[in-house]
Each structure stands twice: as structure tokens, then as C-alpha cells.
PQR file of N, CA, C, O and H, with PARSE charges and radii, in Angstrom:
ATOM      1  N   MET A   1       6.888  12.161 -35.814 -0.4000 1.5000
ATOM      2  CA  MET A   1       8.476  12.021 -34.816 -0.0000 2.0000
ATOM      3  C   MET A   1       9.215  10.974 -36.021  0.5500 1.7000
ATOM      4  O   MET A   1       8.630  10.019 -36.533 -0.5500 1.4000
ATOM      5  N   SER A   2      10.686  11.413 -36.347 -0.4000 1.5000
ATOM      6  CA  SER A   2      11.829  10.657 -36.851 -0.0000 2.0000
ATOM      7  C   SER A   2      12.978   9.994 -36.192  0.5500 1.7000
ATOM      8  O   SER A   2      13.474  10.483 -35.176 -0.5500 1.4000
ATOM      9  H   SER A   2      11.162  12.189 -35.932  0.4000 1.0000
ATOM     10  N   ALA A   3      13.354   9.071 -36.642 -0.4000 1.5000
ATOM     11  CA  ALA A   3      14.464   8.590 -36.092 -0.0000 2.0000
ATOM     12  C   ALA A   3      15.520   9.320 -35.918  0.5500 1.7000
ATOM     13  O   ALA A   3      16.124   9.540 -36.968 -0.5500 1.4000
ATOM     14  H   ALA A   3      12.952   8.674 -37.467  0.4000 1.0000
ATOM     15  N   GLY A   4      16.223  10.035 -34.455 -0.4000 1.5000
ATOM     16  CA  GLY A   4      17.145  10.821 -34.133 -0.0000 2.0000
ATOM     17  C   GLY A   4      16.701  11.889 -33.799  0.5500 1.7000
ATOM     18  O   GLY A   4      17.452  12.723 -33.293 -0.5500 1.4000
ATOM     19  H   GLY A   4      15.733   9.856 -33.602  0.4000 1.0000
ATOM     20  N   THR A   5      15.576  12.102 -33.964 -0.4000 1.5000
ATOM     21  CA  THR A   5      14.939  13.132 -32.779 -0.0000 2.0000
ATOM     22  C   THR A   5      15.276  13.338 -31.727  0.5500 1.7000
ATOM     23  O   THR A   5      14.981  12.356 -31.047 -0.5500 1.4000
ATOM     24  H   THR A   5      14.966  11.425 -34.375  0.4000 1.0000
ATOM     25  N   VAL A   6      15.913  14.332 -30.951 -0.4000 1.5000
ATOM     26  CA  VAL A   6      16.160  14.489 -29.577 -0.0000 2.0000
ATOM     27  C   VAL A   6      15.235  15.086 -28.798  0.5500 1.7000
ATOM     28  O   VAL A   6      14.608  16.085 -29.150 -0.5500 1.4000
ATOM     29  H   VAL A   6      16.153  15.130 -31.503  0.4000 1.0000
ATOM     30  N   LEU A   7      15.097  14.486 -27.662 -0.4000 1.5000
ATOM     31  CA  LEU A   7      13.899  14.330 -26.370 -0.0000 2.0000
ATOM     32  C   LEU A   7      14.846  15.249 -25.666  0.5500 1.7000
ATOM     33  O   LEU A   7      16.047  14.984 -25.682 -0.5500 1.4000
ATOM     34  H   LEU A   7      15.606  13.674 -27.376  0.4000 1.0000
ATOM     35  N   THR A   8      14.373  16.363 -25.018 -0.4000 1.5000
ATOM     36  CA  THR A   8      14.728  16.791 -23.450 -0.0000 2.0000
ATOM     37  C   THR A   8      13.522  16.899 -22.475  0.5500 1.7000
ATOM     38  O   THR A   8      12.339  16.872 -22.816 -0.5500 1.4000
ATOM     39  H   THR A   8      13.397  16.578 -25.005  0.4000 1.0000
ATOM     40  N   PRO A   9      13.839  16.984 -21.640 -0.5600 1.5000
ATOM     41  CA  PRO A   9      12.651  17.101 -20.087  0.2800 2.0000
ATOM     42  C   PRO A   9      12.205  18.692 -20.561  0.5500 1.7000
ATOM     43  O   PRO A   9      12.891  19.533 -21.141 -0.5500 1.4000
ATOM     44  N   ALA A  10      10.971  18.758 -20.145 -0.4000 1.5000
ATOM     45  CA  ALA A  10      10.472  20.037 -20.068 -0.0000 2.0000
ATOM     46  C   ALA A  10      10.499  20.651 -18.417  0.5500 1.7000
ATOM     47  O   ALA A  10       9.700  21.503 -18.028 -0.5500 1.4000
ATOM     48  H   ALA A  10      10.415  18.074 -19.673  0.4000 1.0000
ATOM     49  N   TRP A  11      11.303  20.195 -17.769 -0.4000 1.5000
ATOM     50  CA  TRP A  11      11.633  20.525 -16.316 -0.0000 2.0000
ATOM     51  C   TRP A  11      12.867  20.695 -16.286  0.5500 1.7000
ATOM     52  O   TRP A  11      13.598  19.797 -16.705 -0.5500 1.4000
ATOM     53  H   TRP A  11      11.952  19.503 -18.085  0.4000 1.0000
ATOM     54  N   GLU A  12      13.289  21.640 -15.889 -0.4000 1.5000
ATOM     55  CA  GLU A  12      14.760  21.921 -15.771 -0.0000 2.0000
ATOM     56  C   GLU A  12      15.697  21.211 -14.805  0.5500 1.7000
ATOM     57  O   GLU A  12      16.920  21.078 -14.839 -0.5500 1.4000
ATOM     58  H   GLU A  12      12.696  22.370 -15.549  0.4000 1.0000
ATOM     59  N   GLU A  13      14.694  20.752 -13.850 -0.4000 1.5000
ATOM     60  CA  GLU A  13      15.584  19.962 -12.746 -0.0000 2.0000
ATOM     61  C   GLU A  13      16.299  18.465 -13.406  0.5500 1.7000
ATOM     62  O   GLU A  13      17.269  17.854 -12.958 -0.5500 1.4000
ATOM     63  H   GLU A  13      13.701  20.861 -13.822  0.4000 1.0000
ATOM     64  N   TYR A  14      15.627  18.203 -14.366 -0.4000 1.5000
ATOM     65  CA  TYR A  14      15.898  16.718 -15.038 -0.0000 2.0000
ATOM     66  C   TYR A  14      16.936  17.094 -16.402  0.5500 1.7000
ATOM     67  O   TYR A  14      16.555  17.841 -17.304 -0.5500 1.4000
ATOM     68  H   TYR A  14      14.839  18.699 -14.730  0.4000 1.0000
ATOM     69  N   GLY A  15      18.054  16.563 -16.386 -0.4000 1.5000
ATOM     70  CA  GLY A  15      19.357  17.027 -17.525 -0.0000 2.0000
ATOM     71  C   GLY A  15      19.054  15.900 -18.274  0.5500 1.7000
ATOM     72  O   GLY A  15      19.577  16.266 -19.327 -0.5500 1.4000
ATOM     73  H   GLY A  15      18.364  15.956 -15.654  0.4000 1.0000
ATOM     74  N   GLN A  16      18.565  14.714 -18.540 -0.4000 1.5000
ATOM     75  CA  GLN A  16      18.903  13.895 -19.614 -0.0000 2.0000
ATOM     76  C   GLN A  16      17.967  14.357 -20.799  0.5500 1.7000
ATOM     77  O   GLN A  16      16.911  14.986 -20.873 -0.5500 1.4000
ATOM     78  H   GLN A  16      18.141  14.417 -17.685  0.4000 1.0000
ATOM     79  N   VAL A  17      18.912  13.706 -21.770 -0.4000 1.5000
ATOM     80  CA  VAL A  17      18.572  13.714 -23.024 -0.0000 2.0000
ATOM     81  C   VAL A  17      18.030  12.266 -23.415  0.5500 1.7000
ATOM     82  O   VAL A  17      18.492  11.223 -22.953 -0.5500 1.4000
ATOM     83  H   VAL A  17      19.770  13.196 -21.709  0.4000 1.0000
ATOM     84  N   ALA A  18      16.801  12.365 -24.492 -0.4000 1.5000
ATOM     85  CA  ALA A  18      16.973  10.841 -25.067 -0.0000 2.0000
ATOM     86  C   ALA A  18      16.847  10.910 -26.284  0.5500 1.7000
ATOM     87  O   ALA A  18      16.817  12.041 -26.769 -0.5500 1.4000
ATOM     88  H   ALA A  18      16.425  13.212 -24.868  0.4000 1.0000
ATOM     89  N   VAL A  19      16.726   9.677 -27.224 -0.4000 1.5000
ATOM     90  CA  VAL A  19      16.539   9.827 -28.991 -0.0000 2.0000
ATOM     91  C   VAL A  19      15.420   8.889 -29.062  0.5500 1.7000
ATOM     92  O   VAL A  19      15.077   7.897 -28.419 -0.5500 1.4000
ATOM     93  H   VAL A  19      16.750   8.759 -26.830  0.4000 1.0000
ATOM     94  N   VAL A  20      14.951   9.564 -30.103 -0.4000 1.5000
ATOM     95  CA  VAL A  20      13.917   8.428 -30.998 -0.0000 2.0000
ATOM     96  C   VAL A  20      14.849   7.835 -31.566  0.5500 1.7000
ATOM     97  O   VAL A  20      15.867   8.415 -31.943 -0.5500 1.4000
ATOM     98  H   VAL A  20      15.230  10.369 -30.625  0.4000 1.0000
ATOM     99  N   ASP A  21      14.529   5.998 -31.777 -0.4000 1.5000
ATOM    100  CA  ASP A  21      14.959   4.865 -32.414 -0.0000 2.0000
ATOM    101  C   ASP A  21      14.428   5.273 -33.541  0.5500 1.7000
ATOM    102  O   ASP A  21      13.812   6.273 -33.912 -0.5500 1.4000
ATOM    103  H   ASP A  21      13.702   5.527 -31.471  0.4000 1.0000
ATOM    104  N   GLU A  22      15.002   3.733 -34.276 -0.4000 1.5000
ATOM    105  CA  GLU A  22      14.486   3.528 -35.874 -0.0000 2.0000
ATOM    106  C   GLU A  22      12.918   3.353 -35.629  0.5500 1.7000
ATOM    107  O   GLU A  22      12.128   3.926 -36.379 -0.5500 1.4000
ATOM    108  H   GLU A  22      15.503   2.922 -33.975  0.4000 1.0000
ATOM    109  N   GLN A  23      12.479   2.563 -34.583 -0.4000 1.5000
ATOM    110  CA  GLN A  23      11.342   1.961 -34.065 -0.0000 2.0000
ATOM    111  C   GLN A  23      10.201   2.676 -33.632  0.5500 1.7000
ATOM    112  O   GLN A  23       9.037   2.277 -33.595 -0.5500 1.4000
ATOM    113  H   GLN A  23      13.121   2.098 -33.974  0.4000 1.0000
ATOM    114  N   GLY A  24      10.703   3.872 -33.279 -0.4000 1.5000
ATOM    115  CA  GLY A  24       9.963   4.676 -32.815 -0.0000 2.0000
ATOM    116  C   GLY A  24       9.803   4.905 -31.077  0.5500 1.7000
ATOM    117  O   GLY A  24       9.042   5.583 -30.387 -0.5500 1.4000
ATOM    118  H   GLY A  24      11.649   4.195 -33.309  0.4000 1.0000
ATOM    119  N   ARG A  25      11.125   3.814 -30.732 -0.4000 1.5000
ATOM    120  CA  ARG A  25      11.082   3.900 -29.507 -0.0000 2.0000
ATOM    121  C   ARG A  25      12.006   5.058 -28.687  0.5500 1.7000
ATOM    122  O   ARG A  25      12.720   5.875 -29.268 -0.5500 1.4000
ATOM    123  H   ARG A  25      11.744   3.263 -31.293  0.4000 1.0000
ATOM    124  N   ILE A  26      11.845   4.960 -27.185 -0.4000 1.5000
ATOM    125  CA  ILE A  26      12.925   5.884 -26.638 -0.0000 2.0000
ATOM    126  C   ILE A  26      13.948   5.590 -26.162  0.5500 1.7000
ATOM    127  O   ILE A  26      13.856   4.851 -25.181 -0.5500 1.4000
ATOM    128  H   ILE A  26      11.266   4.296 -26.713  0.4000 1.0000
ATOM    129  N   ARG A  27      15.027   5.908 -26.497 -0.4000 1.5000
ATOM    130  CA  ARG A  27      16.614   5.422 -26.041 -0.0000 2.0000
ATOM    131  C   ARG A  27      17.020   6.566 -24.933  0.5500 1.7000
ATOM    132  O   ARG A  27      17.284   7.730 -25.236 -0.5500 1.4000
ATOM    133  H   ARG A  27      15.102   6.508 -27.293  0.4000 1.0000
ATOM    134  N   LEU A  28      17.024   6.178 -23.949 -0.4000 1.5000
ATOM    135  CA  LEU A  28      17.013   6.739 -22.612 -0.0000 2.0000
ATOM    136  C   LEU A  28      18.383   6.148 -21.759  0.5500 1.7000
ATOM    137  O   LEU A  28      18.144   5.218 -20.989 -0.5500 1.4000
ATOM    138  H   LEU A  28      16.810   5.232 -23.703  0.4000 1.0000
ATOM    139  N   ASP A  29      19.782   6.623 -21.844 -0.4000 1.5000
ATOM    140  CA  ASP A  29      20.816   5.884 -20.592 -0.0000 2.0000
ATOM    141  C   ASP A  29      20.749   4.718 -21.451  0.5500 1.7000
ATOM    142  O   ASP A  29      20.199   3.836 -20.792 -0.5500 1.4000
ATOM    143  H   ASP A  29      19.976   7.379 -22.469  0.4000 1.0000
ATOM    144  N   GLU A  30      21.030   4.316 -22.540 -0.4000 1.5000
ATOM    145  CA  GLU A  30      21.340   3.367 -23.539 -0.0000 2.0000
ATOM    146  C   GLU A  30      20.350   1.922 -22.772  0.5500 1.7000
ATOM    147  O   GLU A  30      20.743   0.759 -22.685 -0.5500 1.4000
ATOM    148  H   GLU A  30      21.477   5.033 -23.075  0.4000 1.0000
ATOM    149  N   GLN A  31      19.014   2.479 -22.301 -0.4000 1.5000
ATOM    150  CA  GLN A  31      17.848   1.489 -22.360 -0.0000 2.0000
ATOM    151  C   GLN A  31      16.748   2.051 -23.523  0.5500 1.7000
ATOM    152  O   GLN A  31      16.587   3.163 -24.026 -0.5500 1.4000
ATOM    153  H   GLN A  31      18.694   3.424 -22.371  0.4000 1.0000
ATOM    154  N   ILE A  32      16.187   0.971 -23.676 -0.4000 1.5000
ATOM    155  CA  ILE A  32      15.297   1.378 -24.807 -0.0000 2.0000
ATOM    156  C   ILE A  32      13.385   1.649 -24.017  0.5500 1.7000
ATOM    157  O   ILE A  32      13.035   0.953 -23.063 -0.5500 1.4000
ATOM    158  H   ILE A  32      16.318   0.067 -23.268  0.4000 1.0000
ATOM    159  N   HIS A  33      12.590   2.536 -24.529 -0.4000 1.5000
ATOM    160  CA  HIS A  33      11.473   2.513 -23.508 -0.0000 2.0000
ATOM    161  C   HIS A  33      10.511   2.697 -24.806  0.5500 1.7000
ATOM    162  O   HIS A  33      10.631   3.511 -25.721 -0.5500 1.4000
ATOM    163  H   HIS A  33      12.874   3.101 -25.304  0.4000 1.0000
ATOM    164  N   ASP A  34       9.417   1.594 -24.591 -0.4000 1.5000
ATOM    165  CA  ASP A  34       8.468   1.748 -25.713 -0.0000 2.0000
ATOM    166  C   ASP A  34       7.371   3.147 -25.401  0.5500 1.7000
ATOM    167  O   ASP A  34       6.546   3.361 -26.289 -0.5500 1.4000
ATOM    168  H   ASP A  34       9.319   0.933 -23.847  0.4000 1.0000
ATOM    169  N   THR A  35       7.361   3.829 -24.502 -0.4000 1.5000
ATOM    170  CA  THR A  35       6.685   4.890 -24.266 -0.0000 2.0000
ATOM    171  C   THR A  35       7.096   6.140 -24.028  0.5500 1.7000
ATOM    172  O   THR A  35       8.302   5.962 -23.854 -0.5500 1.4000
ATOM    173  H   THR A  35       8.032   3.655 -23.780  0.4000 1.0000
ATOM    174  N   PRO A  36       6.923   7.156 -23.917 -0.5600 1.5000
ATOM    175  CA  PRO A  36       7.133   8.248 -23.522  0.2800 2.0000
ATOM    176  C   PRO A  36       7.211   8.455 -21.738  0.5500 1.7000
ATOM    177  O   PRO A  36       8.168   8.848 -21.072 -0.5500 1.4000
ATOM    178  N   SER A  37       6.000   8.083 -21.334 -0.4000 1.5000
ATOM    179  CA  SER A  37       5.584   8.066 -19.961 -0.0000 2.0000
ATOM    180  C   SER A  37       6.808   6.783 -19.137  0.5500 1.7000
ATOM    181  O   SER A  37       7.018   6.819 -17.925 -0.5500 1.4000
ATOM    182  H   SER A  37       5.223   7.763 -21.876  0.4000 1.0000
ATOM    183  N   GLY A  38       7.252   6.100 -19.751 -0.4000 1.5000
ATOM    184  CA  GLY A  38       7.983   4.993 -19.329 -0.0000 2.0000
ATOM    185  C   GLY A  38       9.437   5.509 -19.486  0.5500 1.7000
ATOM    186  O   GLY A  38      10.363   4.975 -18.875 -0.5500 1.4000
ATOM    187  H   GLY A  38       7.082   6.071 -20.736  0.4000 1.0000
ATOM    188  N   ALA A  39       9.584   6.391 -20.185 -0.4000 1.5000
ATOM    189  CA  ALA A  39      11.102   7.307 -20.422 -0.0000 2.0000
ATOM    190  C   ALA A  39      11.004   7.957 -19.423  0.5500 1.7000
ATOM    191  O   ALA A  39      11.935   7.912 -18.619 -0.5500 1.4000
ATOM    192  H   ALA A  39       8.832   6.825 -20.681  0.4000 1.0000
ATOM    193  N   ALA A  40      10.044   8.634 -19.197 -0.4000 1.5000
ATOM    194  CA  ALA A  40       9.760   9.774 -17.985 -0.0000 2.0000
ATOM    195  C   ALA A  40       9.850   9.260 -16.658  0.5500 1.7000
ATOM    196  O   ALA A  40      10.443   9.929 -15.813 -0.5500 1.4000
ATOM    197  H   ALA A  40       9.288   8.671 -19.851  0.4000 1.0000
ATOM    198  N   ASN A  41       9.364   8.212 -16.375 -0.4000 1.5000
ATOM    199  CA  ASN A  41       9.379   7.144 -15.117 -0.0000 2.0000
ATOM    200  C   ASN A  41      11.049   6.899 -14.996  0.5500 1.7000
ATOM    201  O   ASN A  41      11.603   7.171 -13.932 -0.5500 1.4000
ATOM    202  H   ASN A  41       8.882   7.668 -17.062  0.4000 1.0000
ATOM    203  N   ALA A  42      11.777   6.403 -16.072 -0.4000 1.5000
ATOM    204  CA  ALA A  42      12.795   5.610 -15.748 -0.0000 2.0000
ATOM    205  C   ALA A  42      13.848   7.060 -15.522  0.5500 1.7000
ATOM    206  O   ALA A  42      14.917   6.954 -14.923 -0.5500 1.4000
ATOM    207  H   ALA A  42      11.327   6.182 -16.938  0.4000 1.0000
ATOM    208  N   ALA A  43      13.367   8.374 -16.087 -0.4000 1.5000
ATOM    209  CA  ALA A  43      14.606   9.622 -15.579 -0.0000 2.0000
ATOM    210  C   ALA A  43      14.415   9.955 -14.087  0.5500 1.7000
ATOM    211  O   ALA A  43      15.216  10.559 -13.374 -0.5500 1.4000
ATOM    212  H   ALA A  43      12.498   8.460 -16.574  0.4000 1.0000
ATOM    213  N   GLY A  44      13.233   9.465 -13.744 -0.4000 1.5000
ATOM    214  CA  GLY A  44      13.034   9.703 -12.445 -0.0000 2.0000
ATOM    215  C   GLY A  44      11.794  10.878 -12.282  0.5500 1.7000
ATOM    216  O   GLY A  44      11.535  11.478 -11.238 -0.5500 1.4000
ATOM    217  H   GLY A  44      12.581   8.975 -14.323  0.4000 1.0000
ATOM    218  N   ALA A  45      11.206  11.017 -13.400 -0.4000 1.5000
ATOM    219  CA  ALA A  45      10.358  12.019 -13.221 -0.0000 2.0000
ATOM    220  C   ALA A  45       8.910  11.264 -12.584  0.5500 1.7000
ATOM    221  O   ALA A  45       8.492  12.019 -11.706 -0.5500 1.4000
ATOM    222  H   ALA A  45      11.417  10.530 -14.247  0.4000 1.0000
ATOM    223  N   GLY A  46       8.260  10.394 -12.679 -0.4000 1.5000
ATOM    224  CA  GLY A  46       7.199   9.553 -12.469 -0.0000 2.0000
ATOM    225  C   GLY A  46       6.002  10.677 -12.787  0.5500 1.7000
ATOM    226  O   GLY A  46       5.334  11.313 -11.972 -0.5500 1.4000
ATOM    227  H   GLY A  46       8.599   9.781 -13.393  0.4000 1.0000
ATOM    228  N   THR A  47       5.949  10.711 -14.524 -0.4000 1.5000
ATOM    229  CA  THR A  47       4.712  11.562 -14.623 -0.0000 2.0000
ATOM    230  C   THR A  47       4.262  11.619 -16.538  0.5500 1.7000
ATOM    231  O   THR A  47       5.108  11.240 -17.347 -0.5500 1.4000
ATOM    232  H   THR A  47       6.492  10.194 -15.186  0.4000 1.0000
ATOM    233  N   ASN A  48       3.450  11.917 -16.817 -0.4000 1.5000
ATOM    234  CA  ASN A  48       3.428  11.914 -18.364 -0.0000 2.0000
ATOM    235  C   ASN A  48       4.190  12.164 -18.962  0.5500 1.7000
ATOM    236  O   ASN A  48       4.592  13.328 -18.950 -0.5500 1.4000
ATOM    237  H   ASN A  48       2.762  12.224 -16.160  0.4000 1.0000
ATOM    238  N   GLY A  49       4.840  11.103 -19.874 -0.4000 1.5000
ATOM    239  CA  GLY A  49       6.447  11.378 -20.525 -0.0000 2.0000
ATOM    240  C   GLY A  49       5.406  12.192 -21.843  0.5500 1.7000
ATOM    241  O   GLY A  49       6.050  13.017 -22.491 -0.5500 1.4000
ATOM    242  H   GLY A  49       4.513  10.158 -19.883  0.4000 1.0000
ATOM    243  N   TRP A  50       4.042  12.045 -22.233 -0.4000 1.5000
ATOM    244  CA  TRP A  50       3.955  13.031 -23.527 -0.0000 2.0000
ATOM    245  C   TRP A  50       4.049  14.718 -23.180  0.5500 1.7000
ATOM    246  O   TRP A  50       4.131  15.600 -24.034 -0.5500 1.4000
ATOM    247  H   TRP A  50       3.518  11.375 -21.706  0.4000 1.0000
ATOM    248  N   ALA A  51       4.013  14.934 -21.565 -0.4000 1.5000
ATOM    249  CA  ALA A  51       3.960  16.280 -21.232 -0.0000 2.0000
ATOM    250  C   ALA A  51       5.403  16.456 -20.821  0.5500 1.7000
ATOM    251  O   ALA A  51       5.958  17.553 -20.885 -0.5500 1.4000
ATOM    252  H   ALA A  51       3.947  14.218 -20.871  0.4000 1.0000
ATOM    253  N   PHE A  52       6.089  15.196 -20.337 -0.4000 1.5000
ATOM    254  CA  PHE A  52       7.452  16.046 -19.848 -0.0000 2.0000
ATOM    255  C   PHE A  52       8.213  15.787 -21.132  0.5500 1.7000
ATOM    256  O   PHE A  52       9.217  16.470 -20.926 -0.5500 1.4000
ATOM    257  H   PHE A  52       5.638  14.305 -20.285  0.4000 1.0000
ATOM    258  N   TRP A  53       8.374  15.260 -22.279 -0.4000 1.5000
ATOM    259  CA  TRP A  53       9.546  15.755 -23.234 -0.0000 2.0000
ATOM    260  C   TRP A  53       9.078  16.536 -24.270  0.5500 1.7000
ATOM    261  O   TRP A  53       7.989  16.784 -24.786 -0.5500 1.4000
ATOM    262  H   TRP A  53       7.559  14.705 -22.447  0.4000 1.0000
ATOM    263  N   LEU A  54      10.120  16.819 -24.402 -0.4000 1.5000
ATOM    264  CA  LEU A  54      10.220  17.971 -25.567 -0.0000 2.0000
ATOM    265  C   LEU A  54      10.915  17.391 -26.559  0.5500 1.7000
ATOM    266  O   LEU A  54      12.043  16.922 -26.405 -0.5500 1.4000
ATOM    267  H   LEU A  54      11.005  16.618 -23.982  0.4000 1.0000
ATOM    268  N   ALA A  55      10.152  17.393 -27.843 -0.4000 1.5000
ATOM    269  CA  ALA A  55      10.875  17.191 -29.141 -0.0000 2.0000
ATOM    270  C   ALA A  55      12.012  18.534 -29.786  0.5500 1.7000
ATOM    271  O   ALA A  55      11.951  19.719 -29.458 -0.5500 1.4000
ATOM    272  H   ALA A  55       9.236  17.774 -27.969  0.4000 1.0000
ATOM    273  N   ASP A  56      12.589  18.170 -30.356 -0.4000 1.5000
ATOM    274  CA  ASP A  56      13.241  18.794 -31.103 -0.0000 2.0000
ATOM    275  C   ASP A  56      12.922  19.221 -32.400  0.5500 1.7000
ATOM    276  O   ASP A  56      13.421  18.390 -33.159 -0.5500 1.4000
ATOM    277  H   ASP A  56      12.639  17.208 -30.622  0.4000 1.0000
ATOM    278  N   THR A  57      12.281  20.191 -33.117 -0.4000 1.5000
ATOM    279  CA  THR A  57      11.782  20.222 -34.413 -0.0000 2.0000
ATOM    280  C   THR A  57      12.267  21.871 -35.066  0.5500 1.7000
ATOM    281  O   THR A  57      12.808  22.861 -34.575 -0.5500 1.4000
ATOM    282  H   THR A  57      11.876  20.866 -32.500  0.4000 1.0000
ATOM    283  N   PRO A  58      11.841  21.575 -36.151 -0.5600 1.5000
ATOM    284  CA  PRO A  58      12.319  22.926 -37.190  0.2800 2.0000
ATOM    285  C   PRO A  58      11.357  24.125 -36.575  0.5500 1.7000
ATOM    286  O   PRO A  58      11.730  25.291 -36.702 -0.5500 1.4000
ATOM    287  N   GLU A  59      10.268  23.855 -35.991 -0.4000 1.5000
ATOM    288  CA  GLU A  59       9.823  25.120 -35.307 -0.0000 2.0000
ATOM    289  C   GLU A  59      10.289  25.655 -33.932  0.5500 1.7000
ATOM    290  O   GLU A  59      10.062  26.732 -33.379 -0.5500 1.4000
ATOM    291  H   GLU A  59       9.965  22.907 -35.888  0.4000 1.0000
ATOM    292  N   GLY A  60      11.104  24.432 -33.497 -0.4000 1.5000
ATOM    293  CA  GLY A  60      11.524  24.513 -32.184 -0.0000 2.0000
ATOM    294  C   GLY A  60      11.007  23.470 -31.339  0.5500 1.7000
ATOM    295  O   GLY A  60      10.298  22.584 -31.816 -0.5500 1.4000
ATOM    296  H   GLY A  60      11.288  23.558 -33.946  0.4000 1.0000
ATOM    297  N   GLN A  61      11.385  23.520 -29.813 -0.4000 1.5000
ATOM    298  CA  GLN A  61      10.981  22.260 -29.044 -0.0000 2.0000
ATOM    299  C   GLN A  61       9.445  22.338 -28.862  0.5500 1.7000
ATOM    300  O   GLN A  61       8.976  23.467 -28.714 -0.5500 1.4000
ATOM    301  H   GLN A  61      11.961  24.240 -29.426  0.4000 1.0000
ATOM    302  N   VAL A  62       8.594  21.266 -28.854 -0.4000 1.5000
ATOM    303  CA  VAL A  62       7.199  20.864 -28.993 -0.0000 2.0000
ATOM    304  C   VAL A  62       7.303  19.846 -27.704  0.5500 1.7000
ATOM    305  O   VAL A  62       8.255  19.101 -27.471 -0.5500 1.4000
ATOM    306  H   VAL A  62       8.975  20.349 -28.973  0.4000 1.0000
ATOM    307  N   THR A  63       6.078  19.990 -26.903 -0.4000 1.5000
ATOM    308  CA  THR A  63       5.947  18.461 -25.989 -0.0000 2.0000
ATOM    309  C   THR A  63       5.354  17.862 -27.176  0.5500 1.7000
ATOM    310  O   THR A  63       4.731  18.267 -28.158 -0.5500 1.4000
ATOM    311  H   THR A  63       5.305  20.595 -27.093  0.4000 1.0000
ATOM    312  N   LEU A  64       5.858  16.533 -26.640 -0.4000 1.5000
ATOM    313  CA  LEU A  64       5.179  15.123 -27.403 -0.0000 2.0000
ATOM    314  C   LEU A  64       3.523  15.190 -27.584  0.5500 1.7000
ATOM    315  O   LEU A  64       2.934  14.809 -28.595 -0.5500 1.4000
ATOM    316  H   LEU A  64       6.364  16.205 -25.843  0.4000 1.0000
ATOM    317  N   ALA A  65       2.858  15.783 -26.331 -0.4000 1.5000
ATOM    318  CA  ALA A  65       1.528  16.041 -26.520 -0.0000 2.0000
ATOM    319  C   ALA A  65       0.999  16.650 -27.601  0.5500 1.7000
ATOM    320  O   ALA A  65       0.080  16.151 -28.251 -0.5500 1.4000
ATOM    321  H   ALA A  65       3.336  16.093 -25.510  0.4000 1.0000
ATOM    322  N   ASP A  66       1.672  18.032 -27.929 -0.4000 1.5000
ATOM    323  CA  ASP A  66       1.059  19.033 -28.976 -0.0000 2.0000
ATOM    324  C   ASP A  66       1.497  18.280 -29.902  0.5500 1.7000
ATOM    325  O   ASP A  66       0.591  18.069 -30.708 -0.5500 1.4000
ATOM    326  H   ASP A  66       2.419  18.436 -27.401  0.4000 1.0000
ATOM    327  N   LEU A  67       2.854  17.553 -30.300 -0.4000 1.5000
ATOM    328  CA  LEU A  67       2.849  16.813 -31.559 -0.0000 2.0000
ATOM    329  C   LEU A  67       1.664  15.863 -31.758  0.5500 1.7000
ATOM    330  O   LEU A  67       1.043  15.780 -32.818 -0.5500 1.4000
ATOM    331  H   LEU A  67       3.591  17.723 -29.645  0.4000 1.0000
ATOM    332  N   ARG A  68       1.502  15.428 -31.081 -0.4000 1.5000
ATOM    333  CA  ARG A  68       0.196  14.292 -30.934 -0.0000 2.0000
ATOM    334  C   ARG A  68      -0.754  15.169 -31.654  0.5500 1.7000
ATOM    335  O   ARG A  68      -1.053  15.028 -32.840 -0.5500 1.4000
ATOM    336  H   ARG A  68       2.007  15.496 -30.220  0.4000 1.0000
ATOM    337  N   ALA A  69      -1.267  16.201 -30.756 -0.4000 1.5000
ATOM    338  CA  ALA A  69      -2.607  16.864 -31.254 -0.0000 2.0000
ATOM    339  C   ALA A  69      -2.491  16.960 -32.777  0.5500 1.7000
ATOM    340  O   ALA A  69      -3.226  16.360 -33.561 -0.5500 1.4000
ATOM    341  H   ALA A  69      -1.025  16.315 -29.793  0.4000 1.0000
ATOM    342  N   ALA A  70      -1.594  17.691 -33.076 -0.4000 1.5000
ATOM    343  CA  ALA A  70      -1.355  18.331 -34.300 -0.0000 2.0000
ATOM    344  C   ALA A  70      -0.982  17.576 -35.370  0.5500 1.7000
ATOM    345  O   ALA A  70      -0.702  18.084 -36.456 -0.5500 1.4000
ATOM    346  H   ALA A  70      -0.997  18.179 -32.440  0.4000 1.0000
ATOM    347  N   LEU A  71      -0.940  15.825 -35.051 -0.4000 1.5000
ATOM    348  CA  LEU A  71      -0.811  14.911 -36.070 -0.0000 2.0000
ATOM    349  C   LEU A  71      -2.383  14.346 -35.918  0.5500 1.7000
ATOM    350  O   LEU A  71      -2.910  14.090 -37.001 -0.5500 1.4000
ATOM    351  H   LEU A  71      -1.168  15.412 -34.169  0.4000 1.0000
ATOM    352  N   SER A  72      -3.105  14.144 -34.873 -0.4000 1.5000
ATOM    353  CA  SER A  72      -4.326  14.044 -34.955 -0.0000 2.0000
ATOM    354  C   SER A  72      -5.308  15.176 -35.881  0.5500 1.7000
ATOM    355  O   SER A  72      -6.304  14.950 -36.568 -0.5500 1.4000
ATOM    356  H   SER A  72      -2.677  14.351 -33.994  0.4000 1.0000
ATOM    357  N   GLU A  73      -4.788  16.111 -35.672 -0.4000 1.5000
ATOM    358  CA  GLU A  73      -5.611  17.252 -36.669 -0.0000 2.0000
ATOM    359  C   GLU A  73      -5.568  16.676 -38.071  0.5500 1.7000
ATOM    360  O   GLU A  73      -6.552  16.894 -38.778 -0.5500 1.4000
ATOM    361  H   GLU A  73      -3.979  16.295 -35.114  0.4000 1.0000
ATOM    362  N   GLU A  74      -4.792  16.133 -38.458 -0.4000 1.5000
ATOM    363  CA  GLU A  74      -4.235  16.462 -40.080 -0.0000 2.0000
ATOM    364  C   GLU A  74      -4.749  15.420 -40.663  0.5500 1.7000
ATOM    365  O   GLU A  74      -4.993  15.408 -41.870 -0.5500 1.4000
ATOM    366  H   GLU A  74      -3.992  15.956 -37.884  0.4000 1.0000
ATOM    367  N   ASP A  75      -5.047  14.098 -39.615 -0.4000 1.5000
ATOM    368  CA  ASP A  75      -6.134  12.979 -40.343 -0.0000 2.0000
ATOM    369  C   ASP A  75      -7.589  13.196 -40.573  0.5500 1.7000
ATOM    370  O   ASP A  75      -8.268  12.317 -41.105 -0.5500 1.4000
ATOM    371  H   ASP A  75      -4.849  14.107 -38.634  0.4000 1.0000
TER
END
């Protein structure tokens, strides 16, 4: 996932949008979070951020969990 990737919640009741920064951290409401779950908690979701956040990709929106699994398959 590259800097500038937009992350949106997988759940409709949450409207926050986050962005991946140059260090791979997640910026949400001007706060930086080191983990997807930390950002999900800050959004008020209190859940696993890997399943909560959807990344905008050329193939469409994909959960961070699915992106992580695809990357681990490439190794």
C-alpha cells in the first residue's frame, strides 16, 4: 500500500476517511496511528482494523486483511 492510499470504513455507519502516510501509518482526523486497529478504535469502531478499513486499489476497494493476505502469498 503506497502513501496517499485512501482508507474508508467497511461499515456504512462510520463516515471517516483515513489516508496512509509516507511511513505507512494511518492519518485519521489529523492524528497518526501506527496500526489499522488503532485507527479503527479512534474512529469509534473498537474492532479489528484489518477488517474495518477498505483500501482504494485499481481493482476496487479491498480490506486491509485481504491486501495483507495477498502480499503474504507473493512471498
